[in-house]
DONU-880864 format. One line per field, with one value per residue: z, x, y of N, C-alpha, C, O, CB in turn. Coordinates in steps of 0.05 Angstrom, whole numbers, plus 5000, padded with zeros to 4 digits. Last residue first. Glycine has a CB too. Layout:
% DONU-880864
nw	(Z / ...)
nu	(X / ...)
nv	(Y / ...)
caw	(Z / ...)
cau	(X / ...)
cav	(Y / ...)
cw	(Z / ...)
cu	(X / ...)
cv	(Y / ...)
ow	(Z / ...)
ou	(X / ...)
ov	(Y / ...)
cbw	(Z / ...)
cbu	(X / ...)
cbv	(Y / ...)
***
This chain:
% DONU-880864
nw	(3210 / 3196 / 3157 / 3154 / 3108 / 3075 / 3006 / 2974 / 2986 / 2978 / 2934 / 2900 / 2916 / 2883 / 2829 / 2808 / 2838 / 2843 / 2863 / 2913 / 2935 / 2945 / 2990 / 3026 / 3036 / 3060 / 3110 / 3121 / 3147 / 3168 / 3138 / 3144 / 3119 / 3067 / 3065 / 3072 / 3024 / 2987 / 2995 / 2986 / 2928 / 2923 / 2928 / 2892 / 2849 / 2855 / 2836 / 2786 / 2781 / 2837 / 2858 / 2905 / 2926 / 2934 / 2975 / 3015 / 3025 / 3055 / 3093 / 3097 / 3104 / 3066 / 3057 / 3048 / 3024 / 2986 / 2966 / 2951 / 2909 / 2869 / 2865 / 2845 / 2789 / 2765 / 2803 / 2823 / 2878 / 2898 / 2900 / 2945 / 3007 / 3054 / 3099 / 3081 / 3057 / 3012 / 2988 / 2982 / 2938 / 2896 / 2885 / 2849 / 2808 / 2803 / 2778 / 2740 / 2698 / 2699 / 2674 / 2626 / 2600 / 2589 / 2553 / 2510 / 2497 / 2466 / 2418 / 2429 / 2438 / 2386 / 2370 / 2406)
nu	(3993 / 4039 / 4086 / 4155 / 4207 / 4253 / 4222 / 4179 / 4144 / 4176 / 4194 / 4152 / 4126 / 4169 / 4172 / 4111 / 4099 / 4112 / 4061 / 4039 / 4096 / 4107 / 4073 / 4085 / 4138 / 4120 / 4098 / 4141 / 4120 / 4096 / 4058 / 4014 / 4037 / 4027 / 3972 / 3964 / 3982 / 3955 / 3901 / 3916 / 3921 / 3869 / 3841 / 3854 / 3836 / 3788 / 3766 / 3764 / 3718 / 3721 / 3745 / 3765 / 3710 / 3703 / 3738 / 3719 / 3671 / 3702 / 3754 / 3823 / 3863 / 3903 / 3895 / 3842 / 3814 / 3851 / 3876 / 3829 / 3809 / 3853 / 3848 / 3778 / 3814 / 3836 / 3883 / 3930 / 3932 / 3913 / 3960 / 3970 / 3921 / 3943 / 3974 / 4010 / 4042 / 4021 / 4009 / 4072 / 4086 / 4048 / 4058 / 4105 / 4076 / 4039 / 4078 / 4093 / 4053 / 4041 / 4089 / 4091 / 4039 / 4065 / 4105 / 4072 / 4036 / 4060 / 4040 / 3987 / 3960 / 3946 / 3905 / 3857)
nv	(7737 / 7741 / 7699 / 7727 / 7730 / 7716 / 7705 / 7682 / 7728 / 7775 / 7771 / 7765 / 7819 / 7851 / 7843 / 7850 / 7904 / 7953 / 7982 / 7947 / 7942 / 7987 / 7998 / 7962 / 7982 / 8029 / 8008 / 7944 / 7878 / 7835 / 7811 / 7854 / 7896 / 7873 / 7878 / 7926 / 7947 / 7921 / 7954 / 8011 / 8005 / 7985 / 8027 / 8064 / 8031 / 8024 / 8068 / 8061 / 8004 / 7955 / 7915 / 7927 / 7937 / 7876 / 7865 / 7894 / 7867 / 7827 / 7853 / 7829 / 7797 / 7789 / 7733 / 7735 / 7772 / 7785 / 7739 / 7717 / 7747 / 7732 / 7689 / 7690 / 7718 / 7654 / 7605 / 7611 / 7621 / 7567 / 7530 / 7536 / 7547 / 7588 / 7599 / 7642 / 7616 / 7606 / 7657 / 7669 / 7636 / 7644 / 7702 / 7705 / 7684 / 7729 / 7767 / 7743 / 7743 / 7801 / 7805 / 7777 / 7805 / 7856 / 7840 / 7823 / 7868 / 7909 / 7911 / 7916 / 7962 / 7980 / 7950 / 7977)
caw	(3214 / 3235 / 3163 / 3160 / 3117 / 3102 / 3022 / 2972 / 2979 / 3003 / 2953 / 2901 / 2918 / 2915 / 2852 / 2801 / 2841 / 2827 / 2841 / 2891 / 2931 / 2922 / 2965 / 3009 / 3028 / 3038 / 3084 / 3126 / 3131 / 3187 / 3139 / 3151 / 3149 / 3079 / 3059 / 3092 / 3046 / 2986 / 3004 / 3018 / 2953 / 2913 / 2943 / 2922 / 2850 / 2859 / 2867 / 2797 / 2764 / 2825 / 2825 / 2888 / 2921 / 2920 / 2950 / 3002 / 3017 / 3025 / 3093 / 3101 / 3127 / 3081 / 3067 / 3061 / 3045 / 2997 / 2976 / 2971 / 2933 / 2883 / 2870 / 2861 / 2800 / 2759 / 2795 / 2794 / 2862 / 2894 / 2879 / 2928 / 2982 / 3031 / 3098 / 3099 / 3076 / 3034 / 2998 / 2992 / 2957 / 2896 / 2905 / 2878 / 2816 / 2810 / 2802 / 2759 / 2716 / 2715 / 2696 / 2644 / 2609 / 2608 / 2579 / 2525 / 2505 / 2497 / 2426 / 2427 / 2455 / 2391 / 2359 / 2408)
cau	(3959 / 4035 / 4055 / 4129 / 4189 / 4255 / 4246 / 4200 / 4137 / 4155 / 4215 / 4167 / 4113 / 4164 / 4199 / 4136 / 4096 / 4129 / 4080 / 4024 / 4082 / 4123 / 4065 / 4065 / 4140 / 4133 / 4081 / 4127 / 4131 / 4117 / 4082 / 4018 / 4031 / 4057 / 3987 / 3950 / 3993 / 3978 / 3905 / 3914 / 3940 / 3892 / 3840 / 3863 / 3870 / 3800 / 3756 / 3765 / 3735 / 3709 / 3734 / 3781 / 3722 / 3682 / 3750 / 3747 / 3670 / 3685 / 3725 / 3793 / 3843 / 3902 / 3916 / 3845 / 3799 / 3839 / 3896 / 3843 / 3793 / 3854 / 3866 / 3789 / 3792 / 3838 / 3854 / 3933 / 3945 / 3893 / 3942 / 3987 / 3939 / 3919 / 3955 / 3981 / 4060 / 4021 / 3983 / 4050 / 4095 / 4051 / 4028 / 4106 / 4096 / 4037 / 4068 / 4123 / 4060 / 4019 / 4091 / 4104 / 4032 / 4042 / 4113 / 4095 / 4026 / 4068 / 4072 / 3997 / 3969 / 3961 / 3927 / 3874)
cav	(7741 / 7744 / 7718 / 7706 / 7746 / 7705 / 7713 / 7670 / 7700 / 7773 / 7779 / 7741 / 7795 / 7858 / 7854 / 7829 / 7871 / 7940 / 7996 / 7964 / 7911 / 7972 / 8018 / 7955 / 7959 / 8037 / 8011 / 7969 / 7903 / 7852 / 7796 / 7815 / 7891 / 7878 / 7850 / 7913 / 7957 / 7918 / 7930 / 8000 / 8009 / 7963 / 8000 / 8069 / 8045 / 8004 / 8061 / 8087 / 8020 / 7981 / 7917 / 7924 / 7958 / 7895 / 7849 / 7907 / 7893 / 7816 / 7840 / 7848 / 7793 / 7824 / 7749 / 7719 / 7768 / 7812 / 7752 / 7701 / 7747 / 7760 / 7692 / 7672 / 7715 / 7678 / 7614 / 7604 / 7637 / 7585 / 7533 / 7551 / 7525 / 7576 / 7583 / 7658 / 7623 / 7583 / 7641 / 7684 / 7634 / 7619 / 7698 / 7714 / 7666 / 7699 / 7774 / 7751 / 7722 / 7792 / 7824 / 7774 / 7776 / 7854 / 7850 / 7808 / 7842 / 7912 / 7903 / 7886 / 7952 / 8004 / 7944 / 7945)
cw	(3228 / 3227 / 3196 / 3165 / 3127 / 3119 / 3058 / 3003 / 2983 / 3002 / 2978 / 2926 / 2919 / 2921 / 2866 / 2812 / 2836 / 2839 / 2820 / 2858 / 2903 / 2915 / 2935 / 2985 / 3011 / 3022 / 3066 / 3102 / 3130 / 3168 / 3151 / 3159 / 3162 / 3107 / 3069 / 3090 / 3067 / 3008 / 3004 / 3025 / 2975 / 2928 / 2938 / 2934 / 2882 / 2859 / 2869 / 2818 / 2781 / 2808 / 2810 / 2856 / 2894 / 2907 / 2934 / 2972 / 3000 / 3013 / 3056 / 3095 / 3124 / 3107 / 3088 / 3078 / 3063 / 3019 / 2987 / 2984 / 2951 / 2904 / 2888 / 2878 / 2830 / 2780 / 2788 / 2783 / 2834 / 2880 / 2872 / 2904 / 2960 / 3021 / 3085 / 3112 / 3095 / 3056 / 3016 / 3006 / 2975 / 2929 / 2907 / 2896 / 2844 / 2820 / 2813 / 2778 / 2735 / 2715 / 2708 / 2665 / 2625 / 2620 / 2592 / 2554 / 2526 / 2512 / 2457 / 2424 / 2457 / 2421 / 2377 / 2390)
cu	(3953 / 4005 / 4047 / 4107 / 4165 / 4223 / 4239 / 4221 / 4158 / 4152 / 4196 / 4193 / 4135 / 4154 / 4192 / 4158 / 4110 / 4124 / 4098 / 4041 / 4060 / 4110 / 4086 / 4053 / 4113 / 4135 / 4087 / 4111 / 4124 / 4136 / 4104 / 4040 / 4033 / 4052 / 4012 / 3971 / 3983 / 3993 / 3928 / 3912 / 3936 / 3913 / 3857 / 3852 / 3872 / 3833 / 3784 / 3775 / 3733 / 3729 / 3720 / 3769 / 3751 / 3695 / 3731 / 3748 / 3692 / 3683 / 3715 / 3774 / 3826 / 3881 / 3916 / 3874 / 3813 / 3829 / 3881 / 3865 / 3804 / 3827 / 3864 / 3815 / 3786 / 3807 / 3850 / 3899 / 3938 / 3905 / 3920 / 3975 / 3956 / 3938 / 3940 / 3969 / 4028 / 4029 / 3999 / 4038 / 4088 / 4068 / 4032 / 4081 / 4101 / 4050 / 4048 / 4101 / 4077 / 4036 / 4072 / 4108 / 4067 / 4038 / 4089 / 4096 / 4045 / 4049 / 4074 / 4024 / 3982 / 3977 / 3945 / 3899)
cv	(7755 / 7746 / 7716 / 7718 / 7735 / 7718 / 7699 / 7676 / 7676 / 7748 / 7774 / 7749 / 7771 / 7832 / 7837 / 7820 / 7852 / 7910 / 7970 / 7964 / 7927 / 7950 / 7997 / 7968 / 7952 / 8009 / 8026 / 7985 / 7922 / 7875 / 7811 / 7805 / 7869 / 7879 / 7855 / 7885 / 7936 / 7930 / 7910 / 7975 / 8000 / 7969 / 7991 / 8044 / 8050 / 8017 / 8042 / 8083 / 8050 / 7992 / 7933 / 7928 / 7951 / 7925 / 7868 / 7894 / 7902 / 7855 / 7838 / 7838 / 7817 / 7820 / 7774 / 7723 / 7749 / 7802 / 7778 / 7726 / 7732 / 7763 / 7722 / 7688 / 7714 / 7687 / 7654 / 7602 / 7632 / 7613 / 7561 / 7549 / 7544 / 7566 / 7580 / 7627 / 7636 / 7596 / 7618 / 7671 / 7641 / 7614 / 7662 / 7703 / 7677 / 7687 / 7740 / 7751 / 7723 / 7757 / 7806 / 7788 / 7764 / 7824 / 7854 / 7814 / 7829 / 7883 / 7903 / 7887 / 7923 / 7979 / 7953 / 7940)
ow	(3233 / 3244 / 3213 / 3175 / 3109 / 3143 / 3063 / 3018 / 2994 / 3024 / 2998 / 2935 / 2939 / 2933 / 2868 / 2808 / 2852 / 2847 / 2796 / 2838 / 2880 / 2893 / 2912 / 2968 / 2989 / 2997 / 3053 / 3079 / 3135 / 3173 / 3147 / 3180 / 3182 / 3120 / 3084 / 3108 / 3081 / 3011 / 3015 / 3047 / 2985 / 2940 / 2960 / 2958 / 2896 / 2872 / 2887 / 2821 / 2788 / 2815 / 2788 / 2837 / 2874 / 2884 / 2916 / 2951 / 2978 / 2994 / 3038 / 3092 / 3144 / 3126 / 3111 / 3102 / 3086 / 3038 / 2999 / 3008 / 2972 / 2917 / 2911 / 2899 / 2843 / 2785 / 2802 / 2759 / 2820 / 2869 / 2850 / 2887 / 2962 / 3022 / 3094 / 3133 / 3120 / 3078 / 3036 / 3029 / 2994 / 2942 / 2921 / 2920 / 2863 / 2842 / 2837 / 2797 / 2749 / 2736 / 2727 / 2678 / 2637 / 2644 / 2616 / 2573 / 2550 / 2537 / 2467 / 2427 / 2477 / 2423 / 2385 / 2399)
ou	(3929 / 3993 / 4049 / 4104 / 4149 / 4220 / 4225 / 4230 / 4153 / 4159 / 4208 / 4209 / 4135 / 4170 / 4201 / 4166 / 4122 / 4142 / 4099 / 4037 / 4063 / 4110 / 4078 / 4037 / 4113 / 4135 / 4070 / 4110 / 4100 / 4158 / 4127 / 4044 / 4047 / 4063 / 4020 / 3983 / 4002 / 4017 / 3925 / 3916 / 3950 / 3926 / 3867 / 3856 / 3890 / 3851 / 3801 / 3797 / 3712 / 3753 / 3710 / 3779 / 3756 / 3691 / 3744 / 3755 / 3689 / 3696 / 3725 / 3774 / 3815 / 3880 / 3923 / 3878 / 3806 / 3830 / 3896 / 3869 / 3790 / 3827 / 3871 / 3809 / 3788 / 3787 / 3858 / 3892 / 3942 / 3888 / 3913 / 3980 / 3952 / 3962 / 3919 / 3956 / 4027 / 4022 / 3986 / 4043 / 4091 / 4065 / 4015 / 4085 / 4102 / 4044 / 4049 / 4103 / 4077 / 4031 / 4081 / 4129 / 4065 / 4034 / 4095 / 4090 / 4040 / 4048 / 4095 / 4036 / 3987 / 4001 / 3962 / 3913)
ov	(7759 / 7759 / 7698 / 7741 / 7732 / 7713 / 7680 / 7659 / 7654 / 7739 / 7767 / 7732 / 7757 / 7818 / 7814 / 7797 / 7838 / 7896 / 7968 / 7951 / 7920 / 7940 / 7996 / 7961 / 7940 / 8010 / 8038 / 7977 / 7927 / 7886 / 7805 / 7793 / 7862 / 7861 / 7837 / 7875 / 7929 / 7924 / 7888 / 7967 / 7983 / 7952 / 7985 / 8044 / 8041 / 8006 / 8047 / 8095 / 8060 / 7993 / 7933 / 7939 / 7964 / 7933 / 7878 / 7906 / 7912 / 7863 / 7851 / 7814 / 7826 / 7836 / 7778 / 7719 / 7745 / 7817 / 7794 / 7729 / 7731 / 7785 / 7730 / 7699 / 7735 / 7672 / 7673 / 7599 / 7652 / 7627 / 7570 / 7566 / 7568 / 7570 / 7570 / 7628 / 7637 / 7587 / 7612 / 7668 / 7625 / 7593 / 7652 / 7696 / 7661 / 7676 / 7735 / 7735 / 7703 / 7746 / 7792 / 7784 / 7742 / 7819 / 7856 / 7800 / 7824 / 7880 / 7896 / 7865 / 7909 / 7979 / 7937 / 7922)
cbw	(3221 / 3258 / 3142 / 3184 / 3101 / 3116 / 3020 / 2944 / 2951 / 3003 / 2950 / 2866 / 2894 / 2923 / 2867 / 2783 / 2831 / 2829 / 2861 / 2905 / 2970 / 2930 / 2975 / 3022 / 3051 / 3046 / 3088 / 3136 / 3112 / 3202 / 3113 / 3127 / 3155 / 3070 / 3028 / 3085 / 3051 / 2964 / 2996 / 3030 / 2959 / 2881 / 2940 / 2939 / 2829 / 2837 / 2873 / 2800 / 2731 / 2845 / 2818 / 2895 / 2952 / 2946 / 2946 / 3021 / 3039 / 3033 / 3116 / 3087 / 3157 / 3054 / 3045 / 3046 / 3037 / 2980 / 2954 / 2956 / 2929 / 2857 / 2847 / 2843 / 2788 / 2722 / 2827 / 2791 / 2866 / 2922 / 2885 / 2927 / 2958 / 3009 / 3109 / 3069 / 3065 / 3029 / 2971 / 2977 / 2957 / 2866 / 2884 / 2878 / 2796 / 2797 / 2795 / 2754 / 2705 / 2698 / 2692 / 2637 / 2575 / 2593 / 2578 / 2514 / 2479 / 2511 / 2412 / 2404 / 2468 / 2400 / 2335 / 2397)
cbu	(3943 / 4051 / 4023 / 4132 / 4184 / 4289 / 4248 / 4212 / 4130 / 4126 / 4229 / 4179 / 4092 / 4140 / 4204 / 4147 / 4080 / 4160 / 4106 / 4022 / 4059 / 4151 / 4082 / 4049 / 4146 / 4162 / 4059 / 4148 / 4132 / 4141 / 4090 / 4016 / 4008 / 4073 / 3989 / 3913 / 3985 / 3984 / 3891 / 3892 / 3943 / 3901 / 3823 / 3850 / 3875 / 3790 / 3719 / 3744 / 3723 / 3701 / 3720 / 3791 / 3731 / 3658 / 3747 / 3778 / 3669 / 3640 / 3700 / 3789 / 3857 / 3886 / 3926 / 3841 / 3773 / 3818 / 3918 / 3860 / 3768 / 3852 / 3881 / 3799 / 3784 / 3839 / 3832 / 3952 / 3969 / 3879 / 3928 / 4016 / 3912 / 3899 / 3946 / 3949 / 4090 / 4041 / 3961 / 4035 / 4110 / 4067 / 3987 / 4106 / 4122 / 4035 / 4045 / 4146 / 4066 / 3982 / 4083 / 4119 / 4020 / 4016 / 4129 / 4123 / 4022 / 4057 / 4095 / 3986 / 3953 / 3937 / 3930 / 3854)
cbv	(7721 / 7779 / 7702 / 7689 / 7761 / 7717 / 7753 / 7681 / 7700 / 7789 / 7812 / 7733 / 7794 / 7885 / 7884 / 7834 / 7862 / 7952 / 8018 / 8001 / 7894 / 7962 / 8061 / 7952 / 7941 / 8051 / 8018 / 7987 / 7903 / 7826 / 7786 / 7796 / 7896 / 7909 / 7839 / 7910 / 7986 / 7924 / 7923 / 8008 / 8031 / 7963 / 7981 / 8100 / 8083 / 7982 / 8041 / 8100 / 8020 / 8003 / 7899 / 7900 / 7967 / 7902 / 7810 / 7897 / 7910 / 7792 / 7865 / 7870 / 7789 / 7854 / 7758 / 7699 / 7760 / 7829 / 7757 / 7671 / 7740 / 7786 / 7688 / 7646 / 7696 / 7683 / 7601 / 7571 / 7635 / 7590 / 7509 / 7543 / 7504 / 7595 / 7581 / 7680 / 7647 / 7557 / 7627 / 7693 / 7638 / 7611 / 7712 / 7745 / 7664 / 7684 / 7808 / 7784 / 7706 / 7797 / 7857 / 7771 / 7753 / 7864 / 7875 / 7815 / 7823 / 7952 / 7926 / 7869 / 7956 / 8043 / 7951 / 7921)
***
């Protein structure tokens, strides 16, 4: 645990930037902005509400090992719902602190 301590500010900043992006994404998809601030529920809203996938996909995102592939596919679907490419979805997965604010506060419109 002590080995992770120097990275804690970086990890918290990373998570905060993604949540800030979600604050823009969720209202565009018809969900309240505060849903981005509730841990666990925000992932549920992203998977079931924004990406319009089933609850099964939400469960897959929670399963260690499987969650990597499931999270990539969920982010690709989120990108598609906003009229963006699969490459943009991969960007959401790999560089969420950059791509989610671009999606949430940019010109992209939700196409549910």
